[in-house]
Residue frames relative to the residue before (quaternion, step in Angstrom):
aa qw qx qy qz dx dy dz
M 1.0000 0.0000 0.0000 0.0000 0.00 0.00 0.00
A 0.3504 -0.7292 0.5502 0.2069 3.56 -0.81 1.04
A 0.4498 -0.6938 0.4940 0.2689 3.55 -0.97 0.86
Y 0.5300 -0.6103 0.4841 0.3350 3.56 -1.14 0.65
R 0.3699 -0.7168 0.5506 0.2152 3.55 -0.96 0.91
V 0.1234 -0.8348 0.5365 -0.0104 3.55 -0.67 1.17
G 0.0480 -0.7662 0.6398 0.0376 3.52 -1.17 0.75
I 0.2052 -0.7659 0.6001 0.1058 3.58 -1.12 0.72
V 0.1091 -0.7667 0.6288 0.0702 3.56 -1.00 0.86
G 0.7513 0.2922 -0.2745 0.5243 3.54 -0.89 1.04
C 0.1314 0.8320 -0.5171 0.1522 3.56 0.14 1.29
G 0.0096 -0.8643 0.5028 -0.0128 3.55 0.97 0.91
R 0.1841 0.7577 -0.5953 0.1939 3.52 -0.83 1.06
R 0.0026 -0.8024 0.5964 -0.0223 3.58 -0.83 1.00
V 0.2549 -0.7232 0.6200 0.1661 3.53 -1.09 0.77
L 0.3037 -0.7815 0.5225 0.1549 3.57 -0.52 1.20
P 0.6969 -0.4915 0.3083 0.4215 3.63 -1.18 0.41
D 0.7012 0.4506 -0.2876 0.4718 3.61 1.05 -0.59
G 0.6195 -0.5743 0.3290 0.4221 3.56 1.31 0.15
T 0.4873 0.6584 -0.4354 0.3736 3.57 1.27 -0.14
I 0.2865 -0.7512 0.5707 0.1670 3.57 -0.99 0.83
R 0.1456 -0.7724 0.6143 0.0697 3.56 -0.78 1.05
R 0.1292 -0.8330 0.5375 0.0221 3.54 -0.41 1.25
G 0.4191 -0.6927 0.5319 0.2482 3.54 -1.18 0.65
M 0.7637 -0.3892 0.2641 0.4421 3.54 -1.34 -0.12
A 0.5243 0.6389 -0.4211 0.3737 3.60 1.15 -0.41
F 0.5853 0.5821 -0.3752 0.4217 3.59 1.10 -0.61
G 0.6752 0.4813 -0.2924 0.4765 3.59 0.93 -0.87
H 0.6196 0.5298 -0.3412 0.4680 3.57 1.02 -0.79
A 0.6795 0.5042 -0.2983 0.4417 3.56 0.81 -1.02
K 0.6315 0.5263 -0.3406 0.4562 3.60 0.95 -0.80
G 0.6338 0.5353 -0.3283 0.4517 3.56 1.04 -0.74
Y 0.6874 0.4728 -0.2895 0.4692 3.57 0.88 -0.90
L 0.6816 0.5056 -0.2943 0.4395 3.58 0.93 -0.90
S 0.7208 0.4274 -0.2485 0.4859 3.60 1.16 -0.48
H 0.6359 0.4890 -0.3362 0.4933 3.60 1.26 0.20
R 0.4350 -0.7318 0.4625 0.2475 3.57 -0.70 1.07
G 0.6536 0.5295 -0.3160 0.4387 3.58 1.22 -0.36
A 0.7193 0.4001 -0.2374 0.5158 3.60 1.25 0.04
Q 0.1053 -0.7581 0.6400 0.0678 3.53 -1.23 0.63
L 0.2529 -0.7710 0.5692 0.1328 3.58 -0.46 1.21
V 0.0416 -0.8558 0.5144 -0.0352 3.57 -0.38 1.25
A 0.8270 0.1154 -0.0254 0.5496 3.62 1.10 -0.52
M 0.0745 -0.7524 0.6516 0.0611 3.53 -1.32 0.52
A 0.1091 -0.7904 0.6007 0.0498 3.55 -1.09 0.75
D 0.1575 0.7560 -0.6243 0.1180 3.54 -1.06 0.84
I 0.5220 -0.6352 0.4573 0.3390 3.57 -1.03 0.71
K 0.6878 0.3104 -0.2490 0.6072 3.55 1.34 -0.19
P 0.2798 -0.8185 0.4742 0.1638 3.61 0.12 1.26
D 0.5938 0.5782 -0.3758 0.4146 3.59 1.06 -0.61
S 0.6010 0.5501 -0.3624 0.4526 3.60 1.12 -0.59
A 0.6651 0.4878 -0.2981 0.4805 3.56 0.96 -0.86
K 0.6502 0.5079 -0.3200 0.4657 3.59 0.96 -0.81
G 0.6536 0.5138 -0.3104 0.4609 3.57 1.00 -0.82
L 0.6430 0.5149 -0.3225 0.4663 3.57 1.00 -0.81
A 0.6438 0.5157 -0.3193 0.4665 3.57 0.96 -0.85
A 0.6538 0.5087 -0.3092 0.4671 3.57 1.01 -0.82
D 0.6146 0.5536 -0.3420 0.4460 3.60 1.01 -0.81
L 0.7524 0.4045 -0.1914 0.4834 3.54 1.03 -0.88
G 0.3907 -0.7166 0.4817 0.3191 3.57 1.24 -0.30
A 0.4410 0.7047 -0.4361 0.3447 3.56 1.17 0.66
E 0.2807 -0.7322 0.5959 0.1732 3.55 -1.06 0.80
V 0.1643 0.7863 -0.5691 0.1754 3.55 -0.35 1.27
T 0.4549 -0.6213 0.5485 0.3259 3.52 -1.35 0.25
V 0.2347 -0.7920 0.5544 0.1013 3.56 -0.80 1.04
Y 0.1070 -0.7860 0.6084 0.0256 3.55 -0.99 0.95
D 0.3469 -0.7166 0.5615 0.2256 3.54 -1.21 0.55
D 0.7346 0.3144 -0.1833 0.5726 3.56 1.35 0.08
F 0.4701 -0.7072 0.4628 0.2543 3.56 -0.73 1.12
E 0.6536 0.5259 -0.3147 0.4442 3.58 0.95 -0.90
K 0.6227 0.5292 -0.3427 0.4634 3.59 1.04 -0.71
M 0.6355 0.5258 -0.3318 0.4578 3.57 0.96 -0.82
L 0.6546 0.5057 -0.3130 0.4667 3.59 0.92 -0.87
A 0.6912 0.5096 -0.2810 0.4284 3.57 0.93 -0.91
H 0.7926 0.3775 -0.1655 0.4493 3.58 0.97 -0.83
E 0.7479 0.4887 -0.2257 0.3884 3.61 1.06 -0.56
D 0.2920 -0.7775 0.5156 0.2106 3.64 1.23 -0.12
L 0.1284 0.8534 -0.4905 0.1209 3.55 0.84 1.06
D 0.3405 -0.7132 0.5766 0.2073 3.54 -1.25 0.59
I 0.7921 0.1170 -0.0301 0.5983 3.57 1.08 -0.79
V 0.0836 -0.7733 0.6271 0.0419 3.54 -1.07 0.82
S 0.1890 -0.7401 0.6342 0.1201 3.55 -1.05 0.85
V 0.1817 -0.7760 0.5985 0.0817 3.57 -0.84 1.04
C 0.0308 0.8264 -0.5544 0.0934 3.57 -0.36 1.29
T 0.3692 0.7327 -0.4833 0.3054 3.57 1.16 0.59
W 0.6701 -0.4361 0.3839 0.4620 3.54 -1.33 -0.14
P 0.6962 -0.5380 0.2795 0.3845 3.61 -1.11 0.67
A 0.6091 0.5942 -0.3636 0.3791 3.60 0.98 -0.74
F 0.7305 0.4275 -0.2310 0.4798 3.60 1.16 -0.55
H 0.4400 0.7376 -0.4441 0.2553 3.59 1.21 -0.24
A 0.7015 0.4962 -0.2979 0.4158 3.58 0.67 -1.10
E 0.7044 0.4684 -0.2931 0.4456 3.58 0.73 -1.02
M 0.6842 0.4812 -0.3008 0.4580 3.60 0.98 -0.71
V 0.6217 0.5199 -0.3428 0.4751 3.58 1.03 -0.72
I 0.6751 0.4929 -0.2914 0.4652 3.58 0.90 -0.94
A 0.6460 0.5141 -0.3189 0.4655 3.60 1.00 -0.80
A 0.6477 0.5117 -0.3208 0.4645 3.60 0.96 -0.81
A 0.6390 0.5180 -0.3269 0.4654 3.58 0.99 -0.82
A 0.6678 0.5033 -0.2970 0.4610 3.58 0.98 -0.86
A 0.6508 0.5301 -0.3103 0.4463 3.58 1.17 -0.59
G 0.5694 -0.6542 0.3585 0.3454 3.59 1.25 -0.06
V 0.3497 0.7228 -0.5288 0.2751 3.61 1.09 0.48
K 0.5249 -0.6370 0.4667 0.3177 3.57 -1.27 0.32
A 0.8143 0.0224 0.0361 0.5790 3.58 1.08 -0.69
V 0.1250 -0.7437 0.6512 0.0857 3.53 -1.30 0.58
H 0.1027 -0.7604 0.6394 0.0491 3.55 -0.98 0.93
S 0.0558 -0.8402 0.5387 -0.0263 3.57 -0.30 1.29
E 0.5008 -0.6314 0.5021 0.3137 3.51 -1.17 0.64
K 0.4585 -0.6377 0.5443 0.2946 3.52 -1.35 0.34
P 0.5743 -0.1479 -0.8023 -0.0673 1.59 -2.38 0.84
M 0.6995 -0.5178 0.2718 0.4107 3.55 -1.15 0.58
A 0.7716 -0.2260 0.2200 0.5523 3.60 0.66 -1.10
P 0.6342 -0.5652 0.3680 0.3780 3.61 -1.21 0.35
T 0.7861 0.2003 -0.1224 0.5718 3.63 1.16 -0.44
W 0.6183 -0.5564 0.4142 0.3694 3.54 -1.26 0.47
G 0.6315 0.5415 -0.3378 0.4403 3.59 0.98 -0.75
E 0.6540 0.5049 -0.3144 0.4674 3.59 0.96 -0.83
A 0.6345 0.5339 -0.3338 0.4483 3.58 0.96 -0.84
K 0.6738 0.4846 -0.2991 0.4709 3.58 0.92 -0.87
R 0.6547 0.5177 -0.3229 0.4462 3.59 0.96 -0.78
M 0.5817 0.5683 -0.3695 0.4496 3.59 1.08 -0.63
V 0.6949 0.4731 -0.2707 0.4691 3.55 0.84 -1.04
A 0.6656 0.5147 -0.3079 0.4441 3.59 0.89 -0.93
A 0.6502 0.5267 -0.3223 0.4426 3.60 0.94 -0.87
C 0.6828 0.4725 -0.2900 0.4758 3.57 0.95 -0.86
E 0.6532 0.5029 -0.3275 0.4618 3.60 0.93 -0.77
D 0.6514 0.5176 -0.3179 0.4547 3.59 0.98 -0.82
A 0.7272 0.4150 -0.2312 0.4955 3.59 1.09 -0.73
G 0.4682 -0.6844 0.4428 0.3411 3.61 1.24 -0.06
V 0.4533 0.6826 -0.4367 0.3712 3.56 1.19 0.65
Q 0.4029 -0.6962 0.5406 0.2464 3.58 -0.93 0.90
L 0.0612 -0.7914 0.6081 0.0127 3.58 -0.80 1.03
T 0.0119 -0.7773 0.6287 -0.0219 3.55 -0.90 1.02
I 0.2472 -0.7600 0.5904 0.1129 3.54 -1.21 0.69
G 0.5281 -0.7209 0.3760 0.2450 3.57 -0.91 1.00
H 0.2358 0.7291 -0.5997 0.2306 3.57 0.49 1.19
Q 0.0278 -0.8958 0.4435 -0.0030 3.51 0.80 1.15
R 0.5176 0.6643 -0.4282 0.3277 3.60 1.16 -0.26
R 0.4880 0.6376 -0.4378 0.4045 3.59 1.24 -0.10
F 0.6929 0.4453 -0.2743 0.4963 3.59 1.25 -0.29
N 0.5444 0.6114 -0.4109 0.4013 3.63 1.24 -0.10
L 0.5820 -0.6548 0.3709 0.3082 3.56 -0.89 1.00
P 0.6529 0.5180 -0.3687 0.4116 3.71 0.73 -0.79
F 0.6714 0.4897 -0.3010 0.4678 3.59 0.96 -0.83
K 0.6540 0.5060 -0.3158 0.4653 3.58 0.95 -0.82
M 0.6620 0.4979 -0.3101 0.4666 3.58 0.99 -0.80
A 0.6141 0.5421 -0.3492 0.4550 3.59 1.05 -0.70
K 0.6572 0.4962 -0.3026 0.4799 3.56 0.94 -0.87
K 0.6387 0.5284 -0.3253 0.4550 3.59 1.02 -0.79
L 0.6325 0.5320 -0.3276 0.4579 3.58 1.01 -0.80
V 0.6207 0.5221 -0.3375 0.4777 3.58 1.04 -0.74
G 0.6758 0.5112 -0.2874 0.4465 3.55 0.90 -0.98
Q 0.6718 0.4849 -0.2856 0.4816 3.57 1.16 -0.62
G 0.4897 -0.6939 0.4093 0.3333 3.57 1.27 -0.06
R 0.3164 0.7934 -0.4812 0.1971 3.61 1.20 0.36
I 0.7742 0.2614 -0.1744 0.5494 3.62 1.14 -0.47
G 0.5823 -0.5831 0.3718 0.4274 3.58 1.21 0.35
K 0.7636 -0.3383 0.2593 0.4850 3.55 -1.26 -0.29
L 0.4808 -0.6823 0.4771 0.2752 3.56 -0.87 1.03
Q 0.1212 -0.8217 0.5559 0.0327 3.57 -0.89 0.99
R 0.8207 -0.0070 0.0836 0.5652 3.58 0.87 -0.96
L 0.1449 -0.7681 0.6208 0.0604 3.54 -1.15 0.79
E 0.0553 -0.8155 0.5758 -0.0160 3.57 -0.87 0.98
A 0.0201 0.7891 -0.6138 0.0127 3.56 -1.22 0.54
Q 0.1188 -0.7689 0.6219 0.0896 3.53 -1.30 0.38
C 0.1705 0.7634 -0.6096 0.1290 3.57 -1.12 0.71
P 0.7056 -0.4968 0.2878 0.4154 3.62 -1.19 0.20
N 0.8310 -0.0003 0.0495 0.5540 3.64 0.95 -0.72
L 0.6138 -0.5946 0.3982 0.3335 3.55 -1.28 0.43
M 0.7612 0.4331 -0.2084 0.4353 3.57 0.97 -0.82
D 0.7739 0.3744 -0.2331 0.4546 3.61 0.41 -1.14
W 0.7576 0.2713 -0.1617 0.5712 3.59 0.85 -0.96
G 0.6370 0.5812 -0.3263 0.3872 3.54 0.96 -0.91
T 0.5756 0.5890 -0.3957 0.4064 3.60 1.06 -0.59
H 0.6206 0.5222 -0.3391 0.4767 3.61 1.12 -0.62
W 0.7232 0.4527 -0.2730 0.4444 3.57 0.75 -1.01
F 0.5991 0.5202 -0.3709 0.4827 3.61 1.01 -0.63
N 0.6557 0.5204 -0.3120 0.4492 3.56 0.94 -0.89
M 0.6629 0.4937 -0.3119 0.4686 3.58 1.01 -0.74
L 0.6162 0.5323 -0.3629 0.4531 3.62 1.02 -0.64
F 0.6260 0.4992 -0.3289 0.5007 3.58 1.07 -0.67
F 0.6176 0.5669 -0.3301 0.4339 3.59 1.00 -0.86
Y 0.6783 0.4936 -0.2969 0.4563 3.58 0.83 -0.97
N 0.7439 0.3918 -0.1938 0.5056 3.58 1.12 -0.73
D 0.5635 -0.6535 0.3614 0.3533 3.57 1.16 0.74
D 0.5771 -0.6361 0.3575 0.3667 3.57 1.11 0.76
Q 0.1771 0.7721 -0.5720 0.2127 3.52 0.97 0.92
P 0.5113 -0.6494 0.4536 0.3334 3.65 -0.96 0.72
A 0.4176 -0.6647 0.5557 0.2738 3.54 -1.26 0.51
A 0.3234 -0.7723 0.5238 0.1568 3.56 -1.11 0.72
W 0.8090 -0.0324 0.0676 0.5829 3.60 1.00 -0.77
V 0.1424 -0.7693 0.6193 0.0662 3.55 -1.31 0.45
I 0.0322 0.7522 -0.6581 -0.0115 3.54 -1.11 0.73
G 0.1489 0.8193 -0.5335 0.1483 3.58 -0.73 1.00
Q 0.1846 -0.7539 0.6190 0.1203 3.51 -1.37 0.11
I 0.0888 -0.7819 0.6151 0.0489 3.55 -1.11 0.73
D 0.2007 -0.7284 0.6396 0.1415 3.53 -1.31 0.49
K 0.0019 0.7925 -0.6081 0.0474 3.56 -0.80 1.03
R 0.1477 0.8248 -0.5281 0.1380 3.58 -0.22 1.25
T 0.7341 0.3193 -0.2258 0.5550 3.60 1.27 -0.06
D 0.5767 -0.5790 0.4525 0.3569 3.53 -1.35 0.16
L 0.1621 0.8230 -0.5251 0.1438 3.59 0.81 1.01
S 0.1169 0.7876 -0.5961 0.1030 3.57 -0.70 1.07
V 0.1501 -0.7415 0.6466 0.0973 3.53 -1.30 0.53
F 0.8221 -0.0587 -0.0220 0.5658 3.58 -0.63 1.15
Q 0.6689 -0.5537 0.2554 0.4251 3.54 0.97 1.07
L 0.5782 0.5138 -0.4109 0.4826 3.59 1.14 0.62
Q 0.4303 -0.7296 0.4734 0.2416 3.57 -0.72 1.09
H 0.1061 -0.7872 0.6070 0.0240 3.56 -1.09 0.87
E 0.5669 -0.5716 0.4604 0.3741 3.54 -1.26 0.38
D 0.4923 -0.6368 0.5009 0.3181 3.55 -1.24 0.40
Q 0.7818 -0.0356 0.0549 0.6200 3.54 1.13 -0.68
G 0.1095 0.8163 -0.5604 0.0872 3.57 -1.00 0.70
I 0.1388 -0.7459 0.6397 0.1234 3.51 -1.37 0.28
S 0.0575 -0.7817 0.6208 0.0159 3.55 -1.07 0.77
L 0.0313 -0.7655 0.6425 -0.0152 3.54 -0.76 1.12
F 0.0839 0.8159 -0.5651 0.0892 3.57 -0.73 1.00
G 0.3188 -0.7557 0.5487 0.1614 3.51 -1.23 0.55
F 0.3396 -0.7100 0.5818 0.2053 3.54 -1.00 0.89
Q 0.6197 -0.5747 0.3869 0.3687 3.56 -1.17 0.52
N 0.6835 0.4697 -0.2996 0.4717 3.61 1.16 -0.41
G 0.6681 -0.5503 0.2850 0.4118 3.58 1.25 0.34
V 0.5295 0.5975 -0.4199 0.4317 3.61 1.21 -0.20
T 0.2351 -0.7614 0.5828 0.1589 3.59 -1.07 0.69
G 0.2076 -0.7657 0.5977 0.1156 3.54 -1.20 0.61
Y 0.0496 -0.7933 0.6068 -0.0011 3.56 -1.14 0.67
L 0.0177 0.7807 -0.6243 0.0208 3.56 -0.94 0.93
E 0.1389 -0.7894 0.5974 0.0247 3.54 -0.91 1.04
T 0.0660 -0.8142 0.5767 0.0077 3.58 -0.84 0.96
G 0.4182 0.6893 -0.5325 0.2579 3.52 -1.29 0.37
P 0.7194 -0.4651 0.2937 0.4241 3.58 -1.25 0.12
K 0.8058 0.1132 -0.0495 0.5791 3.60 1.09 -0.64
P 0.0440 -0.8150 0.5777 0.0104 3.61 0.40 1.16
S 0.4377 -0.7817 0.4172 0.1525 3.52 -1.04 0.90
L 0.4933 0.7112 -0.4242 0.2665 3.61 1.16 -0.16
G 0.4420 -0.6770 0.4777 0.3438 3.59 1.05 -0.67
A 0.7868 0.2238 -0.1157 0.5634 3.59 0.35 -1.20
Q 0.5570 -0.5961 0.4553 0.3566 3.57 -1.18 0.51
N 0.7721 0.0256 0.0000 0.6350 3.58 1.03 -0.86
R 0.0375 -0.7820 0.6215 0.0290 3.58 -1.07 0.72
L 0.1391 -0.7758 0.6138 0.0448 3.56 -0.90 1.02
I 0.1041 -0.8232 0.5581 0.0007 3.56 -0.53 1.19
G 0.0731 -0.8010 0.5941 0.0128 3.54 -0.78 1.07
E 0.7327 -0.4173 0.2975 0.4478 3.56 -1.29 -0.02
T 0.8182 0.2392 -0.0984 0.5135 3.59 1.04 -0.71
G 0.8337 0.0931 -0.0407 0.5428 3.63 1.15 0.03
V 0.3629 -0.7145 0.5697 0.1824 3.52 -1.41 0.02
I 0.1293 -0.7404 0.6534 0.0900 3.55 -1.18 0.70
E 0.0812 -0.7885 0.6074 0.0515 3.58 -0.99 0.82
V 0.1505 -0.7538 0.6363 0.0649 3.55 -1.00 0.96
G 0.7979 0.1189 -0.1316 0.5761 3.58 -0.72 1.04
A 0.1522 0.8248 -0.5236 0.1497 3.55 0.85 1.03
P 0.6806 -0.4710 0.3480 0.4402 3.62 -1.23 0.30
G 0.7591 0.3422 -0.2728 0.4820 3.55 -1.10 0.73
N 0.5213 -0.6629 0.3915 0.3682 3.58 1.26 0.45
V 0.3398 0.7120 -0.5272 0.3157 3.56 1.01 0.85
P 0.3692 -0.7713 0.4638 0.2319 3.62 -0.45 1.11
L 0.8131 -0.0474 0.0766 0.5751 3.60 1.02 -0.77
R 0.1472 0.7605 -0.6262 0.0885 3.55 -1.04 0.85
W 0.0353 -0.7996 0.5991 0.0225 3.57 -1.20 0.46
R 0.0337 -0.7807 0.6235 0.0259 3.52 -1.25 0.44
S 0.0081 -0.7723 0.6352 0.0041 3.54 -1.29 0.47
G 0.7197 -0.4206 0.3154 0.4535 3.54 -1.28 -0.12
E 0.6642 0.5052 -0.2943 0.4659 3.56 1.27 -0.33
T 0.6833 0.4574 -0.2844 0.4930 3.60 1.26 -0.10
E 0.3596 -0.6807 0.5866 0.2515 3.53 -1.30 0.39
G 0.8102 -0.0507 -0.0077 0.5840 3.55 -0.02 1.26
W 0.7415 -0.4002 0.3037 0.4448 3.55 -1.31 -0.38
E 0.2714 -0.7073 0.6302 0.1701 3.53 -1.13 0.81
L 0.1678 -0.7886 0.5874 0.0702 3.59 -0.94 0.93
P 0.2479 -0.7841 0.5488 0.1503 3.62 -0.16 1.21
D 0.5631 -0.5771 0.4669 0.3633 3.56 -1.24 0.47
C 0.2572 0.7633 -0.5297 0.2656 3.54 -0.07 1.33
Q 0.0738 -0.8556 0.5124 -0.0010 3.55 0.17 1.30
E 0.5951 0.5988 -0.3619 0.3953 3.57 1.19 -0.41
G 0.4271 -0.7089 0.5026 0.2500 3.58 -1.06 0.75
L 0.6529 -0.5325 0.3843 0.3775 3.53 -1.36 -0.09
H 0.7512 0.3334 -0.1719 0.5432 3.58 1.23 -0.32
G 0.4141 0.7277 -0.4995 0.2223 3.57 -1.27 -0.16
L 0.5562 -0.6571 0.4204 0.2867 3.53 -1.18 0.72
D 0.5047 0.6472 -0.4434 0.3602 3.61 1.16 -0.30
A 0.6559 0.5012 -0.3159 0.4677 3.59 1.00 -0.76
V 0.5949 0.5514 -0.3610 0.4601 3.60 1.11 -0.64
A 0.6658 0.4880 -0.2914 0.4835 3.57 0.94 -0.91
A 0.6238 0.5404 -0.3379 0.4524 3.59 1.05 -0.74
G 0.6321 0.5280 -0.3255 0.4645 3.57 1.06 -0.72
V 0.6289 0.5178 -0.3188 0.4844 3.56 1.07 -0.78
H 0.6461 0.5231 -0.3175 0.4562 3.59 0.91 -0.91
D 0.6691 0.5014 -0.3091 0.4531 3.57 0.92 -0.89
A 0.6217 0.5383 -0.3419 0.4548 3.59 1.03 -0.75
I 0.6579 0.4901 -0.3043 0.4842 3.59 0.99 -0.83
D 0.6727 0.5085 -0.2991 0.4467 3.57 0.86 -0.96
S 0.6456 0.5189 -0.3304 0.4524 3.58 1.02 -0.72
L 0.6070 0.5260 -0.3486 0.4830 3.58 1.14 -0.59
L 0.6806 0.5081 -0.2869 0.4431 3.56 0.90 -0.96
S 0.7813 0.3292 -0.1629 0.5047 3.59 1.01 -0.80
D 0.3804 -0.7544 0.4595 0.2738 3.58 1.32 0.07
R 0.4668 0.6370 -0.4764 0.3865 3.56 0.75 1.11
T 0.6098 -0.5391 0.4241 0.3971 3.55 -1.29 0.22
P 0.3891 -0.7336 0.4990 0.2478 3.63 -0.72 0.96
V 0.6268 -0.5491 0.4032 0.3781 3.55 -1.21 0.54
L 0.7633 0.3403 -0.1756 0.5203 3.58 1.00 -0.84
S 0.1159 0.8419 -0.5191 0.0914 3.57 1.02 0.77
A 0.5791 -0.6129 0.4203 0.3351 3.54 -1.11 0.73
R 0.5987 0.5626 -0.3662 0.4370 3.60 1.08 -0.62
T 0.6347 0.5063 -0.3229 0.4864 3.58 1.05 -0.73
A 0.6595 0.5052 -0.3042 0.4663 3.58 0.95 -0.89
L 0.6234 0.5669 -0.3409 0.4170 3.56 1.03 -0.77
Q 0.6135 0.5619 -0.3528 0.4282 3.60 1.05 -0.70
S 0.7158 0.4295 -0.2617 0.4844 3.57 0.83 -0.95
T 0.6093 0.5483 -0.3498 0.4536 3.60 1.10 -0.64
E 0.6129 0.5558 -0.3470 0.4416 3.58 1.04 -0.75
V 0.6418 0.5237 -0.3352 0.4488 3.61 0.97 -0.77
I 0.6021 0.5534 -0.3611 0.4482 3.60 1.03 -0.70
F 0.7349 0.4195 -0.2435 0.4741 3.57 0.72 -1.07
A 0.6096 0.5329 -0.3537 0.4682 3.60 1.14 -0.52
T 0.5991 0.5416 -0.3567 0.4696 3.60 1.14 -0.57
Y 0.6349 0.5043 -0.3220 0.4888 3.57 0.96 -0.84
E 0.6761 0.5051 -0.2937 0.4488 3.57 0.91 -0.95
S 0.6265 0.5335 -0.3360 0.4583 3.58 1.03 -0.75
S 0.6375 0.5163 -0.3230 0.4719 3.57 1.03 -0.77
R 0.6565 0.4972 -0.3096 0.4754 3.58 0.97 -0.80
R 0.7350 0.4409 -0.2188 0.4664 3.55 0.93 -0.98
R 0.2380 -0.7804 0.5215 0.2497 3.58 1.25 -0.58
A 0.6624 0.4282 -0.2995 0.5368 3.52 1.00 0.91
R 0.6198 -0.5168 0.4291 0.4058 3.52 -1.32 0.23
V 0.2395 -0.7433 0.6077 0.1443 3.53 -1.16 0.71
D 0.2214 -0.7577 0.6012 0.1242 3.55 -0.77 1.05
L 0.3535 -0.7600 0.5151 0.1792 3.54 -0.89 0.98
P 0.4875 -0.0850 -0.8662 -0.0702 1.60 -2.29 1.00
L 0.5384 -0.6305 0.4707 0.3018 3.53 -1.23 0.67
A 0.2953 -0.7884 0.5191 0.1476 3.58 -0.69 1.10
Q 0.6548 0.5292 -0.3253 0.4305 3.61 0.94 -0.84
E 0.2804 -0.8134 0.4943 0.1242 3.60 -0.76 1.02
D 0.5810 0.5686 -0.3972 0.4259 3.60 1.19 -0.10
S 0.4422 -0.5619 0.5621 0.4157 3.52 -1.30 -0.46
A 0.3982 -0.7324 0.4941 0.2468 3.58 -0.49 1.16
L 0.5980 0.5604 -0.3658 0.4411 3.59 1.07 -0.66
L 0.7056 0.4549 -0.2772 0.4673 3.60 0.78 -0.99
T 0.6410 0.5169 -0.3296 0.4618 3.58 1.02 -0.73
M 0.6728 0.4798 -0.3022 0.4751 3.59 0.91 -0.86
L 0.6165 0.5341 -0.3437 0.4653 3.57 1.09 -0.64
A 0.6734 0.5093 -0.2925 0.4490 3.56 0.98 -0.89
D 0.7524 0.3769 -0.2289 0.4893 3.62 0.98 -0.75
G 0.5819 -0.6423 0.3493 0.3563 3.58 1.27 0.20
T 0.4010 0.7208 -0.4783 0.3014 3.59 1.26 0.15
V 0.7704 0.0912 -0.0523 0.6288 3.56 1.13 -0.72
G 0.5596 0.6323 -0.4345 0.3134 3.55 -1.28 0.14
P 0.7207 -0.4284 0.3034 0.4528 3.56 -1.28 0.14
K 0.2747 -0.7608 0.5670 0.1558 3.56 -0.94 0.88
P 0.5273 -0.6326 0.4480 0.3478 3.61 -0.97 0.73
E 0.5057 -0.6577 0.4671 0.3059 3.54 -1.01 0.82
A 0.5344 -0.6255 0.4693 0.3208 3.53 -1.07 0.77
P 0.5136 -0.6528 0.4516 0.3256 3.62 -0.97 0.79
């Protein structure tokens, strides 16, 4: 079996003054490809070629380095492309890779700056017969998998409500929204009502984010979801799963990765779960699954359709804030209401009075 030829675009890497190397997500992607016998990492592209060369050196990988993504696509006859750039470039690069005839694209999250771009990414890949996956790798982390298993075992009764907290709806929130769908067997969402506050120039990877926000949404099976963002969210646990007879917490206070309790327990039960909530091993696992799904012609765990569901809730939350009303899905507006309101001055930093 010939290995799939792989290229990575976006090789962020910084050497700090003390000599410490700060690596971007491309490092995790590359480790995944280099550790899978079905893949051959052959090329990297970055507008700063030294970053790509440094990443290759860190990994001991022999690759061809390009300063232009289009050149890499044109010259390397790639089967798989990983997109690890900042969000503003995701859509155009995913669509370009699909047009170039690759078999699969594995893109970092969040999907794109607007809802329309996110949908176009998925449509372009589906039209071209290209597998698209999005890097919501926490589906491979043990605490989250064990929490979902506990729900399936009926340890907290019928699932009723899912909660999460994090700094923002888009960059971090895309993970937590995705996990709330994960716990609920990826049931579709039906409606969203939310509010955001935007008063500073807060951005992550050059994409503007709210300073504080809340998102309440309903799944079609009756379960409700809630995500709270801001500098000091109040929920305590990173994720909370509430059932008719008990509660599961992921990322609980005191650095407890997972705990649960019900009417049948005396206090909190602490399952044997030594793995944390973060780490590059899960990133590599996502890469492995994308390759394996190509080899076995199955739906990947990190499928773009799954990512699209949670991404829609993000943009519907922005839209609900703009509309001051509940948004029933599917979401029709294709912009980002946050970015549009920021551009027209509805939200954002206000000029100081003279």
